[in-house]
C-alpha positions in Angstrom: -0.8 5.3 -25.6 2.9 4.2 -26.2 4.7 1.3 -28.0 4.6 -1.9 -25.7 7.9 -2.9 -24.8 9.0 -6.2 -24.6 9.6 -8.3 -20.9 11.9 -11.1 -21.5 12.3 -14.2 -18.7 15.7 -14.9 -18.0 15.6 -16.7 -15.2 13.3 -18.5 -12.7 14.2 -19.5 -9.1 12.9 -20.6 -5.8 14.4 -19.4 -3.1 14.0 -20.8 0.3 15.3 -20.2 4.2 18.9 -21.4 4.7 18.4 -25.1 5.4 17.9 -25.8 9.6 17.3 -22.2 9.9 13.8 -22.0 10.2 11.1 -24.3 12.0 10.0 -27.7 10.3 6.3 -26.6 10.4 5.2 -23.3 11.5 1.1 -22.7 12.1 0.3 -18.6 12.5 -3.0 -18.6 13.6 -4.5 -15.1 12.0 -5.3 -12.5 14.8 -8.3 -10.0 14.2 -5.8 -7.6 13.0 -5.6 -10.2 10.2 -8.7 -11.1 8.8 -9.9 -8.1 7.3 -7.1 -8.2 4.6 -8.8 -11.4 3.4 -11.2 -9.8 1.8 -8.4 -7.3 -0.2 -6.2 -8.0 -3.4 -2.5 -7.8 -2.8 -0.3 -4.9 -2.6 2.1 -4.7 -5.9 4.9 -2.2 -5.0 7.5 -1.5 -7.6 11.3 -0.2 -6.6 13.1 1.3 -9.3 17.1 1.9 -9.1 19.3 3.3 -11.1 22.1 0.3 -12.0 24.3 1.6 -15.1 26.0 -1.8 -15.8 25.4 -4.6 -18.1 23.3 -7.6 -17.5 26.7 -10.0 -17.4 27.6 -7.5 -14.7 24.3 -7.9 -13.0 24.1 -12.0 -13.4 27.9 -12.4 -11.9 28.1 -10.0 -9.5 24.4 -8.6 -8.2 22.0 -11.6 -8.7 23.9 -13.9 -6.2 24.1 -11.7 -3.7 20.3 -10.6 -4.1 19.6 -14.3 -3.9 21.8 -14.9 -1.0 20.4 -12.1 0.9 16.7 -13.0 0.2 17.1 -16.3 2.0 18.5 -14.7 4.6 16.1 -12.6 5.3 13.6 -15.4 4.8 15.6 -17.2 7.6 13.6 -14.2 9.8 10.6 -13.3 8.0 9.9 -16.9 7.0 5.9 -16.3 6.9 6.7 -14.5 3.6 7.6 -17.7 1.9 4.8 -19.9 3.7 1.2 -20.1 2.3 -2.5 -19.2 3.3 -4.4 -22.0 3.6 -8.6 -22.1 4.1 -9.9 -25.4 5.6 -12.8 -27.1 3.4 -15.0 -26.6 6.5 -14.3 -22.8 7.1 -12.7 -23.2 10.1 -10.2 -20.4 11.4 -8.1 -19.7 8.0 -4.1 -19.9 9.0 -0.7 -19.3 7.7 1.4 -22.1 7.3 5.1 -22.5 6.7 6.9 -26.2 6.1 10.7 -26.4 5.4 10.1 -27.5 1.6 8.1 -23.7 1.0 10.1 -20.7 -0.8 9.5 -17.8 -2.8 9.3 -17.4 -6.4 12.0 -15.1 -7.9 12.0 -14.5 -11.2 14.4 -12.4 -13.5 13.7 -10.6 -16.7 14.7 -7.8 -19.0 13.2 -5.0 -20.7 13.5 -2.8 -23.3 11.3 -0.1 -22.0 12.0 3.5 -21.1 13.4 3.2 -17.4 13.6 7.1 -17.1 10.1 7.6 -18.4 8.7 4.8 -16.3 10.7 6.4 -13.1 9.1 10.3 -14.0 6.2 12.0 -12.6 4.2 12.9 -16.0 1.4 10.7 -17.0 2.4 7.2 -18.2 0.4 4.5 -19.7 -0.7 2.2 -16.8 0.1 -1.1 -19.0 3.7 -0.7 -19.0 3.8 -1.2 -15.4 1.9 -4.7 -15.4 4.9 -6.7 -17.1 6.7 -5.9 -14.1 4.9 -7.1 -11.5 5.2 -10.7 -10.3 2.5 -13.3 -10.8 0.6 -13.8 -7.6 -3.1 -15.2 -7.1 -5.2 -11.9 -6.8 -7.8 -13.8 -3.9 -8.2 -16.9 -2.1 -10.7 -18.2 -4.3 -10.8 -22.0 -3.7 -11.0 -23.5 -0.1 -8.8 -26.2 0.7 -5.6 -24.8 -1.5 -2.5 -23.1 -0.5 -1.7 -19.6 -1.5 1.7 -18.1 -1.8 1.6 -15.1 -0.1 4.8 -12.8 -1.8 6.2 -13.3 -5.2 9.3 -11.2 -6.4 10.0 -10.1 -9.9 13.6 -8.5 -10.6 13.6 -6.4 -14.0 17.1 -5.1 -15.9 17.2 -2.5 -17.9 20.1 -3.1 -19.3 22.9 -0.2 -18.4 20.2 1.8 -16.5 18.6 0.2 -14.2 16.7 -2.1 -12.3 13.2 -2.6 -11.0 12.4 -4.9 -7.9 8.9 -5.6 -8.2 6.7 -7.5 -5.3 3.5 -8.7 -4.8 2.0 -9.6 -1.6 -1.0 -10.4 0.3 -1.6 -8.0 3.5 -3.1 -10.7 5.5 0.6 -11.9 6.2 2.0 -8.0 6.7 1.0 -4.8 7.2 3.2 -1.6 5.7 5.2 -1.4 8.8 6.1 -5.4 8.8 6.6 -5.4 4.8 8.9 -1.8 5.5 10.9 -4.6 8.0 11.0 -7.5 5.8 12.1 -5.5 2.8 14.8 -3.0 4.4 16.4 -6.3 6.1 16.7 -7.8 2.8 18.1 -4.5 1.4 20.8 -4.2 4.3 22.0 -7.5 3.9 22.4 -7.2 0.4 24.5 -4.3 1.2 26.2 -5.1 4.1 26.5 -9.0 3.9 25.1 -11.5 6.4 25.8 -10.0 9.9 23.5 -11.5 12.2 20.4 -9.0 13.1 20.4 -7.6 16.7 18.2 -9.0 18.8 16.1 -5.9 19.4 15.4 -6.2 15.3 14.4 -9.8 15.0 10.8 -10.7 13.5 8.2 -11.2 16.8 6.1 -13.8 15.8 3.9 -14.4 19.5 -0.1 -13.7 18.5 -0.4 -13.7 22.2 0.3 -10.3 22.3 -2.5 -9.0 20.3 -5.3 -8.8 22.6 -9.0 -9.0 21.5 -11.1 -7.0 24.2 -14.0 -6.5 22.0 -14.3 -10.1 20.6 -13.3 -9.0 17.1 -12.0 -12.5 16.2 -15.4 -14.0 15.9 -16.8 -11.3 14.8 -14.2 -10.8 11.2 -14.4 -14.7 11.2 -18.4 -14.9 10.9 -18.2 -12.5 8.2 -15.7 -14.0 6.2 -17.4 -17.6 6.4 -20.9 -15.7 5.4 -19.3 -14.7 2.3 -17.3 -17.7 1.3 -20.5 -19.9 1.4 -22.1 -17.2 -0.9 -19.4 -16.1 -3.1 -16.1 -15.0 -3.5 -15.5 -11.5 -2.5 -12.9 -9.1 -2.4 -13.7 -5.7 -1.1 -10.3 -4.0 -2.5 -10.6 -5.0 -6.1 -12.7 -3.7 -8.8 -14.8 -6.5 -10.9 -13.9 -4.6 -14.2 -11.4 -2.2 -14.7 -10.4 -1.1 -18.1 -6.7 -0.5 -18.3 -6.3 0.8 -21.8 -6.7 4.7 -21.7 -5.8 4.7 -17.9 -2.6 6.8 -16.9 -0.8 7.0 -13.4 1.3 10.1 -12.7 3.2 11.8 -9.5 2.0 14.5 -7.9 4.3 16.4 -5.1 3.0 17.9 -2.1 5.9 20.2 -0.2 6.1 21.5 3.2 5.7 25.0 1.8 2.4 24.3 0.2 1.4 22.4 3.5 1.9 25.5 5.2 0.0 27.5 3.0 -2.8 25.1 3.2 -3.1 25.0 6.9 -2.5 29.1 7.1 -5.8 29.2 4.5 -7.5 26.9 7.0 -6.8 28.7 10.0 -7.5 32.0 8.7 -10.8 30.9 7.0 -12.1 29.7 10.4 -11.1 32.8 12.4 -12.7 34.9 9.5 -15.8 33.2 10.0 -15.6 32.2 13.6 -15.5 28.8 12.7 -13.9 26.0 15.4 -10.8 25.1 13.8 -9.6 21.5 12.8 -8.9 19.2 15.9 -5.8 17.7 13.6 -3.7 19.5 11.4 -0.9 17.3 10.8 0.8 17.3 7.0 -1.3 14.0 6.5 -4.3 15.5 6.9 -3.4 19.0 4.9 -2.0 16.6 2.4 -5.4 14.2 2.3 -8.1 17.1 2.3 -6.7 19.3 -0.3 -6.4 15.9 -2.3 -9.9 14.8 -1.7 -11.5 18.3 -3.0 -9.4 17.9 -6.1 -10.4 14.5 -6.9 -14.0 15.2 -6.5 -13.7 18.1 -8.2 -12.4 16.3 -11.0 -15.2 14.0 -10.7 -17.7 16.8 -10.9 -16.1 18.2 -14.4 -16.7 15.0 -15.9 -20.0 14.0 -14.4 -22.8 16.7 -14.2 -25.2 14.2 -12.9 -23.3 13.8 -9.9 -25.7 14.2 -6.6 -24.5 16.7 -5.0 -26.3 15.6 -2.0 -25.3 11.9 -1.9 -22.2 11.0 0.8 -18.8 11.0 -0.2 -16.1 8.8 1.9 -12.3 9.4 2.9 -10.8 5.9 4.1 -7.1 5.2 5.0 -5.2 2.7 7.0 -4.5 3.8 10.9 -1.4 2.5 12.7 -2.2 0.4 15.5 0.5 0.1 17.7 1.2 3.5 18.8 -2.9 3.6 19.5 -3.5 0.6 21.7 -3.3 0.5 25.7 -1.4 -2.1 26.0 2.5 -2.6 24.5 3.4 -4.3 21.2 6.8 -4.2 19.6 7.5 -2.7 16.6 9.0 -5.8 15.4 5.6 -7.7 15.6 5.2 -9.5 12.2 1.6 -9.4 11.1 -0.8 -6.8 11.1 -1.8 -4.3 13.6 -3.5 -1.5 12.3 -7.1 -0.1 12.0 -9.5 1.5 9.6 -10.3 5.0 9.6 -13.5 6.6 7.4 -14.5 10.0 7.2 -18.0 10.8 5.2 -19.3 14.3 4.2 -21.7 15.1 1.8 -20.4 16.2 -1.7 -21.8 19.4 -1.9 -20.0 20.9 1.4 -16.4 19.9 -0.1 -17.2 21.4 -3.4 -18.2 24.8 -1.8 -15.5 27.5 -1.2 -14.6 26.2 2.4 -14.0 22.6 0.8 -10.7 22.2 2.1 -11.8 23.3 5.8 -14.7 20.6 5.6 -12.2 18.0 4.5 -9.4 18.9 6.9 -12.1 19.0 9.8 -13.7 15.6 8.8 -10.2 13.5 8.1 -8.6 15.3 11.3 -11.8 14.6 13.5 -11.4 10.7 12.0 -7.9 10.7 13.4 -8.5 12.1 16.5 -11.3 9.2 17.2 -9.0 6.6 16.4 -6.2 8.2 18.6 -8.9 7.9 21.5 -10.4 4.4 20.6 -8.9 2.4 17.7 -11.5 -0.3 18.5 -14.5 2.2 18.2 -17.0 1.4 15.2 -14.5 -1.7 14.9 -17.2 -4.4 14.7 -18.3 -2.8 11.5 -15.3 -2.1 10.0 -15.9 -4.8 6.8 -19.5 -3.9 6.0 -18.1 0.0 6.3 -15.4 -1.1 3.5 -18.1 -2.9 1.3 -20.4 0.5 1.4 -17.2 2.5 1.2 -16.1 0.3 -1.9 -19.7 0.4 -2.8 -20.3 4.0 -3.3 -19.1 5.6 -6.6 -17.2 8.5 -5.3 -15.0 7.4 -2.7 -11.2 8.1 -2.1 -8.5 5.1 -0.9 -5.5 5.9 0.5 -2.7 3.1 0.9 1.1 3.2 2.1 2.0 6.2 4.4 4.6 8.5 4.3 5.8 7.5 7.7 7.5 3.9 6.3 10.0 6.0 4.9 10.5 3.4 1.6 12.9 5.8 -0.4 15.8 4.8 2.6 15.6 1.0 1.3 19.1 0.8 -0.5 20.7 -2.4 -2.0 23.6 -1.2 -2.5 23.3 0.9 -5.5 21.5 4.0 -3.7 18.0 5.0 -2.6 15.2 4.2 -5.0 15.1 6.4 -8.0 11.0 5.7 -7.6 8.3 4.0 -6.1 5.1 2.5 -7.4 2.1 1.1 -6.4 0.7 -1.4 -9.3 -2.4 -2.2 -7.2 -4.1 1.4 -7.7 -4.8 0.9 -10.9 -7.6 -1.2 -10.2 -8.3 -0.4 -6.7 -9.1 3.5 -7.6 -6.8 4.0 -4.6 -4.3 6.7 -4.3 -0.6 6.0 -2.5 1.2 8.4 -0.2 4.9 7.7 0.1 7.1 10.2 1.5 8.9 12.1 -1.0 12.2 11.1 -2.4 13.6 14.8 -3.1 11.5 17.1 -0.6 12.2 16.8 3.2 9.1 16.4 4.6 7.1 16.2 1.3 4.8 13.5 0.0 4.6 11.5 -3.1 0.9 11.2 -4.4 0.4 8.5 -6.9 -2.2 8.4 -8.7 -4.2 6.3 -11.7 -7.0 7.6 -13.7 -8.6 7.6 -17.2 -6.5 10.1 -18.9 -9.2 12.9 -19.4 -9.8 12.7 -15.5 -5.8 13.0 -15.2 -5.7 16.3 -17.3 -8.4 17.4 -15.4 -6.9 16.5 -11.8 -3.8 17.9 -13.1 -5.4 21.3 -13.7 -6.7 21.6 -10.7 -3.9 20.5 -8.5 -1.6 22.8 -10.1 -4.1 25.7 -10.4 -5.0 25.3 -6.5 -1.5 25.2 -5.1 -0.8 28.0 -7.2 -3.7 29.9 -5.5 -2.9 29.6 -2.0 -1.5 32.9 -0.2 
């Protein structure tokens, strides 16, 4: 285990939108797309940037720009400075913004090894947690207001900067968060020019149509659970982080093409139908699913081979709806996909083919009807996270997070810290490989060593 480094708090601020630029009071009701996220803990992305300047330069030149540009961004994305409120009588939960709301911005200094943190090799997960801003992990008390976003900027003197965020997904899906973060970066880099009208966030909840009455279905789940206990689906109750490491694995287009050819050749040889959907996302996920299950088998000989194993992911909703919703809509517009197969099928010689068929078929079902089976989304995720062996994907390569440039170039590395405790896997676009995907993983060290061997061996064995 590495020697813990020190993170020292330098400044603490409350950043507000510019005066008189936002509504005095604004209440945003939660749509049925937002409600499932009440059961999940916050996302915690870290963006590392090279910054070869001393702290004095940061404080005098960069910090004022970051604060001003964040304020300008909150002018348009003011719900991020708001709060989640759930009334004591369990009426409809909502987001509230008033003109005294703000976002917590903490400036810290670290003596940590910036280059090590930005590497792909296994690194102790506890080294990253001091870089994450403090934000309540769940909405645990009725009648209380909970901030939705917190930000921490950590300076590694003369080497780099880390922008850490924690935000509750009830205010934003990945698309909305990317729009917010991209706007902040653009304002910081180019100044405070007004956003084009076509880029302004849309708050109008009436664009979301609820043809299946999912609003009341999800609200009923929320009320029932709140009456019993505080339940957070996406967070493990207790996770020992002391022996865990995180690592990044790269999947390039060459490897994806080889996996695709392997699947097609196998299906032809055995006269089986080919998977209905073989996108780069499906190919990467299929290979990943098999590697993770083989890793579990190697350390758990008692694993029931006939038991089901699940693969879950978030599916963009805007392009799958049969009615128009602008890409600038501020809020959630995503569906849930869950594939399920028996473990022995994935561990067999055609495991990747089975995985690709299961994931691809799930994608196509969502393409045909994103609301198919939506009434049981929350219950399905209960089963999913309650299973001993499951794979849950967070983020998406389509978001192009590496394009977020504050004026110091694109990020050196992006890490999602919440996967340490949720057992999820992050997928983002590759910084270095065009069309490639970065796989972010957090596992106990013995499992990470095994996974690394299986992942590398599996890619090397591709024809």
